[in-house]
C-alpha positions in Angstrom: 0.0 0.0 0.0 1.3 3.4 -0.9 0.8 5.9 1.9 1.9 9.5 2.1 3.2 9.8 5.6 2.1 12.9 7.3 3.4 13.0 10.9 1.0 15.1 13.0 1.3 14.9 16.7 -2.3 14.8 17.8 -4.4 15.4 14.8 -6.0 12.4 16.3 -6.4 13.7 19.7 -5.4 17.3 20.4 -7.6 18.5 21.9 -9.1 29.0 15.3 -9.9 30.7 17.6 -11.9 30.4 14.6 -13.9 33.5 15.5 -14.4 34.9 18.9 -18.1 34.3 18.8 -18.3 30.9 17.2 -18.3 28.9 20.4 -17.7 31.6 23.0 -19.9 31.6 26.1 -19.9 35.1 27.4 -17.9 37.9 26.1 -19.0 41.1 27.8 -18.4 42.3 31.3 -15.6 44.0 33.1 -12.1 42.6 33.0 -10.5 41.4 36.2 -7.8 43.3 37.7 -4.6 41.9 39.0 -1.6 40.7 37.0 -2.8 42.3 33.8 -1.0 44.3 31.1 -1.3 48.0 31.6 -3.6 47.4 34.5 -6.5 45.8 32.7 -7.4 42.3 31.9 -5.7 39.7 34.1 -3.6 37.1 32.2 -5.0 33.7 31.8 -3.1 30.7 33.1 -3.7 27.7 30.9 -2.5 24.1 31.2 -2.3 22.2 27.9 -1.7 18.5 27.4 0.8 18.5 24.5 3.9 20.7 24.0 5.0 21.9 20.6 6.3 18.9 18.7 7.1 20.3 15.3 8.8 23.6 16.1 5.4 25.3 15.8 4.9 24.3 12.2 1.4 25.4 11.2 1.1 22.4 8.9 1.0 19.6 11.5 -0.3 19.0 15.0 1.1 22.3 16.4 -1.5 24.0 14.2 -4.2 23.0 16.6 -2.1 24.1 19.5 -1.8 27.5 17.9 -5.5 27.8 17.2 -6.5 26.7 20.7 -4.4 29.5 22.1 -5.9 32.1 19.8 -2.8 32.7 17.7 -3.8 31.7 14.2 -7.0 31.6 12.2 -8.0 30.9 8.6 -10.2 32.4 5.9 -13.1 30.6 7.4 -14.2 29.0 10.7 -16.6 26.3 11.8 -19.9 27.4 13.4 -21.7 25.3 16.1 -23.5 23.4 13.3 -20.3 22.4 11.5 -20.9 24.8 8.7 -18.3 27.3 7.3 -18.5 30.7 8.9 -16.6 33.9 8.2 -13.2 34.5 9.7 -10.5 36.4 7.8 -12.9 36.2 4.8 -16.1 38.0 5.5 -17.9 36.3 2.5 -17.3 34.0 -0.5 -18.9 32.8 -3.6 -18.4 30.0 -6.0 -17.4 30.9 -9.6 -17.8 27.9 -11.8 -16.9 24.3 -10.7 -13.3 24.9 -9.8 -13.0 28.5 -8.6 -14.1 30.4 -5.5 -13.7 34.1 -4.6 -13.2 35.1 -1.0 -13.7 38.7 0.1 -11.3 39.6 2.9 -12.2 41.7 5.9 -10.1 44.6 7.0 -7.4 42.9 9.2 -3.8 43.3 10.3 -1.1 40.7 11.0 0.6 40.8 14.4 3.8 42.2 12.8 1.8 45.3 11.6 1.4 44.4 7.9 -2.0 44.3 6.3 -3.9 41.1 5.5 -4.0 41.6 1.7 -5.1 39.2 -1.1 -1.5 38.9 -2.1 -0.4 38.0 1.4 -3.2 35.4 1.7 -2.4 33.9 -1.7 1.3 33.7 -0.7 0.4 32.0 2.7 -1.8 29.4 0.9 1.0 28.8 -1.7 3.4 27.9 1.1 0.8 25.5 2.6 0.4 23.7 -0.8 4.1 23.4 -1.1 4.7 22.0 2.4 6.1 18.5 2.9 4.4 16.6 4.2 1.1 18.2 3.0 -1.2 19.6 5.6 -4.1 17.2 6.4 -6.7 19.6 5.0 -4.9 19.5 1.6 -4.5 15.7 1.3 -5.3 14.8 -2.2 -6.2 18.4 -3.1 -4.3 20.7 -5.5 -5.1 24.4 -5.3 -3.7 27.7 -6.3 -4.6 31.2 -5.0 -4.1 34.7 -6.5 -5.1 38.2 -5.7 -8.1 39.4 -7.6 -8.7 43.0 -6.7 -8.1 45.0 -3.6 -10.0 42.6 -1.2 -10.6 39.4 -3.2 -8.6 36.2 -3.2 -9.4 33.8 -6.0 -8.8 30.1 -5.2 -8.8 27.5 -8.0 -8.7 23.8 -7.4 -7.5 21.1 -10.0 -10.8 19.3 -9.5 -14.1 20.5 -8.3 -14.1 20.9 -4.5 -17.6 21.5 -3.1 -16.4 21.8 0.5 -13.5 24.3 -0.1 -14.9 26.8 2.5 -15.0 24.0 5.1 -11.5 22.9 4.1 -10.1 26.4 4.6 -11.3 26.4 8.2 -8.6 23.9 9.1 -6.1 25.0 11.7 -3.4 23.8 9.4 -4.4 26.5 6.9 -4.0 29.5 9.2 -3.0 32.6 7.4 0.5 34.1 8.2 2.3 37.1 7.0 5.2 37.1 4.5 7.7 37.5 7.3 6.8 34.0 8.7 8.5 32.4 5.7 11.7 34.5 5.5 13.9 31.8 7.1 13.5 29.6 4.0 14.2 25.8 3.8 10.5 25.2 4.4 10.6 26.6 7.9 7.7 28.7 9.1 7.7 31.0 12.1 4.3 31.9 13.4 5.6 33.9 16.3 4.4 37.5 15.8 3.2 36.8 12.2 -0.4 35.5 12.7 -3.7 37.3 13.0 -5.4 36.0 16.1 -6.3 37.9 19.3 -3.2 36.6 21.1 0.4 36.8 20.0 3.1 34.4 20.9 6.0 36.2 22.5 8.1 33.4 24.0 8.2 29.6 23.8 10.2 27.7 26.3 10.7 24.4 24.6 8.3 21.7 25.9 7.7 23.5 29.1 5.7 26.8 28.6 4.8 29.6 26.3 3.8 33.3 26.8 1.4 35.2 24.8 0.3 38.9 24.8 -3.0 40.4 23.7 -2.9 41.6 20.1 -4.6 45.0 20.5 -5.2 45.4 16.7 -7.2 42.2 16.3 -10.0 42.7 13.8 -12.5 41.0 16.1 -11.9 43.5 19.0 -9.4 43.5 21.9 -9.4 40.4 24.0 -10.5 40.9 27.6 -7.5 39.0 28.9 -4.2 40.9 28.6 -2.3 37.7 27.7 -1.9 34.0 28.3 0.7 32.0 30.3 0.5 28.5 28.9 2.1 25.5 30.6 2.5 22.1 28.9 1.6 19.4 31.5 1.4 15.9 30.0 0.3 14.4 33.3 -3.4 14.7 33.7 -3.4 14.4 37.4 -0.9 17.2 37.6 -3.2 19.4 35.4 -6.1 18.7 37.7 -4.0 19.4 40.8 -2.8 22.7 39.4 -6.4 23.8 38.9 -7.5 22.7 42.4 -4.6 24.6 44.0 -5.2 27.8 42.0 -2.0 27.6 40.0 -3.9 27.7 36.7 -7.2 28.9 35.5 -8.0 26.5 32.7 -7.0 22.8 32.4 -7.7 21.0 29.1 -8.5 17.3 28.9 -8.9 16.5 32.6 -8.8 12.7 33.0 -12.0 11.1 33.9 -10.3 9.6 37.0 -9.7 13.1 38.2 -13.1 14.6 37.4 -14.6 13.7 40.8 -11.8 15.5 42.5 -12.9 18.8 41.0 -15.9 20.9 42.2 -18.9 20.3 40.0 -18.8 24.0 38.9 -15.2 23.5 37.7 -16.0 20.6 35.4 -17.3 21.3 31.9 -17.9 18.2 29.9 -18.5 18.5 26.2 -19.6 16.0 23.6 -17.0 16.0 20.9 -16.4 14.5 17.5 -13.7 12.4 18.9 -13.8 8.6 18.7 -11.5 6.1 20.4 -11.0 3.1 18.1 -8.9 0.0 17.8 -7.1 0.1 14.4 -5.9 -3.2 12.9 -3.0 -3.3 10.5 -4.7 -4.7 7.4 -1.7 -4.8 5.1 0.8 -6.9 7.0 1.1 -9.3 9.9 -1.7 -11.4 11.3 -4.5 -8.9 10.6 -3.8 -8.9 6.9 -6.3 -11.8 7.3 -9.8 -10.3 7.3 -11.0 -13.4 9.3 -8.7 -12.6 12.2 -9.8 -9.0 12.1 -13.4 -10.2 12.4 -12.3 -12.4 15.3 -10.9 -9.3 17.1 -14.1 -7.4 16.5 -16.2 -10.3 17.8 -14.0 -10.6 20.9 -14.4 -7.1 22.1 -17.2 -6.0 24.4 -17.3 -2.3 23.7 -20.0 -1.5 26.2 -17.4 -1.5 29.1 -15.3 1.3 27.7 -17.9 4.1 28.1 -19.3 2.8 31.4 -16.1 1.7 33.2 -13.0 3.2 31.6 -14.6 6.6 30.8 -16.9 6.5 33.9 -19.9 7.7 31.9 -18.0 10.5 30.1 -18.5 8.8 26.8 -20.9 6.8 24.6 -20.4 3.2 23.3 -18.7 3.0 20.0 -21.2 2.9 17.1 -19.1 4.0 14.1 -16.5 6.4 12.8 -18.8 9.3 13.8 -20.3 9.5 17.2 -23.3 11.3 18.8 -21.8 14.8 18.5 -22.1 14.4 14.7 -25.8 14.8 15.2 -26.9 13.7 11.7 -24.9 10.5 11.6 -27.1 8.1 13.6 -30.2 8.5 11.5 -28.2 7.8 8.3 -26.0 4.9 9.6 -26.4 1.6 7.7 -25.1 -1.9 8.5 -21.5 -2.7 7.8 -20.9 -4.3 4.3 -18.7 -7.2 3.4 -17.6 -8.5 6.8 -15.6 -11.7 6.7 -16.3 -14.7 8.8 -14.3 -14.8 12.0 -11.3 -17.2 12.2 -9.9 -18.8 15.3 -6.5 -17.3 16.4 -3.5 -19.5 15.8 -1.2 -20.8 18.5 2.2 -19.1 19.0 1.5 -15.9 17.2 1.9 -12.7 19.2 0.2 -9.5 18.2 1.7 -6.1 19.1 -0.8 -3.6 20.5 0.2 0.0 21.0 -1.2 3.2 22.4 0.1 6.4 24.0 -0.2 7.8 27.5 -0.7 11.5 26.7 -4.4 10.7 27.3 -4.4 8.7 30.5 -7.5 6.7 29.6 -5.9 5.2 26.6 -3.5 2.8 28.4 -6.4 1.6 30.4 -8.5 1.1 27.2 -5.6 -0.8 25.7 -5.2 -3.0 28.8 -8.9 -3.9 28.6 -8.5 -4.7 24.9 -5.5 -6.9 25.7 -7.5 -8.8 28.3 -10.5 -9.4 26.1 -8.3 -10.5 23.2 -6.3 -12.9 25.3 -9.5 -14.4 26.6 -10.4 -15.0 22.9 -7.1 -16.8 22.3 -4.8 -14.1 21.1 -1.3 -13.5 22.6 -0.8 -9.8 23.0 2.2 -7.7 23.7 1.3 -4.1 24.8 3.5 -1.1 24.1 2.7 2.3 25.7 4.8 5.4 24.9 4.4 9.2 24.7 2.7 9.9 21.4 5.6 11.8 19.7 7.7 8.7 20.2 5.1 6.4 18.7 3.5 8.1 15.7 6.1 7.4 13.1 6.1 3.7 13.9 2.3 3.7 13.8 2.2 5.4 10.4 4.8 2.9 9.1 2.7 0.0 10.1 5.1 -1.4 12.7 2.2 -2.4 15.1 -0.5 -5.0 14.5 -3.1 -3.0 16.5 -3.3 0.5 17.7 -5.7 2.3 20.1 -6.3 5.8 18.8 -8.4 8.7 19.9 -9.3 10.6 16.7 -11.3 13.8 16.2 -13.1 12.9 13.0 -13.9 16.5 12.0 -10.8 18.3 13.3 -8.9 18.6 10.0 -11.6 20.1 7.7 -15.0 19.8 9.2 -16.0 17.6 6.2 -17.0 14.1 7.2 -15.6 12.6 4.0 -12.1 14.0 4.5 -11.3 11.9 7.6 -12.4 8.8 5.6 -10.0 9.7 2.8 -7.2 10.5 5.2 -7.5 7.5 7.5 -8.9 4.6 5.4 -8.0 4.9 1.7 -4.9 3.5 -0.1 -3.2 6.9 -0.4 -4.5 8.3 2.9 -1.9 10.4 4.8 -3.0 9.2 8.3 -3.9 5.6 7.5 -2.6 3.8 10.6 -4.9 0.9 9.8 -2.9 0.5 6.5 -6.2 -0.3 4.8 -6.2 -0.4 1.0 -9.5 -1.6 -0.2 -10.8 -0.8 -3.7 -14.5 -0.8 -2.6 -13.7 1.7 0.2 -11.7 3.9 -2.2 -14.5 4.0 -4.7 -17.1 4.8 -2.0 -15.0 7.6 -0.6 -14.2 9.0 -4.1 -17.9 9.0 -4.9 -18.7 10.9 -1.7 -16.0 13.5 -2.4 -17.7 14.5 -5.6 -21.1 15.4 -4.1 -22.0 19.0 -3.5 -25.4 18.7 -1.7 -24.8 18.5 2.0 -27.4 15.9 2.8 -26.4 13.7 -0.1 -22.8 14.0 0.9 -23.6 12.9 4.4 -25.5 9.9 2.9 -22.4 9.0 0.8 -20.1 9.4 3.8 -22.2 6.9 5.7 -22.2 4.5 2.8 -18.4 4.7 2.8 -18.4 4.2 6.6 -20.4 1.0 6.2 -17.7 -0.4 3.9 -14.9 0.7 6.2 -16.6 -0.9 9.2 -17.2 -4.0 7.1 -13.4 -4.4 6.6 -13.0 -4.7 10.4 -9.8 -2.6 10.1 -11.3 -0.3 12.6 -13.4 -1.2 15.7 -15.0 1.9 17.3 -14.7 1.6 21.1 -16.1 4.8 22.6 -17.2 8.3 21.6 -15.6 10.7 24.0 -16.7 13.6 26.0 -13.9 16.0 26.9 -13.7 17.4 30.4 -12.3 20.9 30.7 -11.3 22.2 34.1 -12.3 25.9 34.6 -11.7 28.0 37.7 -14.7 29.7 39.3 -13.2 33.1 38.4 -13.0 32.4 34.7 -15.7 33.2 32.1 -15.9 32.7 28.4 -14.0 29.5 27.9 -14.8 28.1 24.5 -16.2 24.5 24.8 -15.8 23.5 21.2 -17.0 20.0 20.0 -14.4 20.2 17.2 -11.6 20.9 19.8 -10.1 23.7 17.7 -10.7 26.5 20.1 -10.3 27.1 23.8 -9.8 30.8 24.4 -11.1 33.8 22.6 -11.7 37.5 23.0 -14.3 37.0 25.6 -12.3 34.6 27.8 -11.3 36.3 31.0 -10.9 36.2 34.8 
């Protein structure tokens, strides 16, 4: 199978601002006093799960880190219904099958230069030339050019009915020309983005400092800045919130939820699904019958109830309950093989990562259930950045992955193309099935939203029928929020966390 490797720490699980109002709760009111800048708007203290892993490249997993901290944003955003909403582009229109025109709002980069059509076209050109390609551009060729004082014209090689959704991706955040001056493919977003907060200092994998960008087009943020700490240990994040060291803790482990006051726990249904991926191109699970045996051996009801302690729903498919239209359109899996009995002496390698503390426990339960069914299982648990390249290279037989299905583009078809087709850039399952590829390709051509959703579910039925993926649980994310904090953005797509109205 040919796969374009696209290392991206946490596209599967990281947890732009898109726009300050897309998911913000609260936004008015007086700023808190205290440790603010120039005496107004206290700084926010935020604990994040994952540190920068790719030198803040906007084209990989760090793109989501930048968007969650309010640094970068794209031409469009996702609204609460998963539709494209204005961001740096205030409006757009389709001009023929392959071209779109986006009208820019009056905005300024954090380095003082103007957001012009030429600057936007240049930024998108750098994204299209990036190696590996950003997730949102997997399989897509586009070009952009200035078309007047305020209009950017974007043309795709093939018709792309979801281009406005695609441009909402955190990996397609718009940066100024100065971000690319270092050359050699390096991109420096520090001081060159457009969001309400500007990165001023990054201390490796430990912390980062951000100041309010006073000329933000969406209005001045109420917080004067952000002091971000990268704390991989979920218990430590929860403890820091309890002791008042931080104001916001992302991804609080379910085991720590009860230790927080009820008012400090905000649980949000997300578009994230934890699944078991089986290597369908090599090793024992190249045999569809053994994949079927794994699926039959797993009791998925225990994961939501026991491992996630009720902060989740039993796995039903690639898309979970937060994708509200999916359940009514889901059809039975197609083409499932008959289960075979595991052979003696064969050991399967099962891997997962510990950045999300529930995952090792999920993997341990999977291991126990498979061993009960006759498999011999060797479990590997590492930090994700030390695991991803091996997973993408197919070095494990099975992998427990928490994946946000709508993170990259907001388009339900895109995750299927990325994760389950022969040329998919994030195909940890190593699946290469002609029927799946045809179904996904058919879905990609459809313009009508409802019909595209129907086609996505038809493709999902073929993917589930391959048994290369076994959905285990659809997650709810717990965010810890101090009593003094208002306006935290509880985003089901996990792209945003703080915005102009977030304050204490």
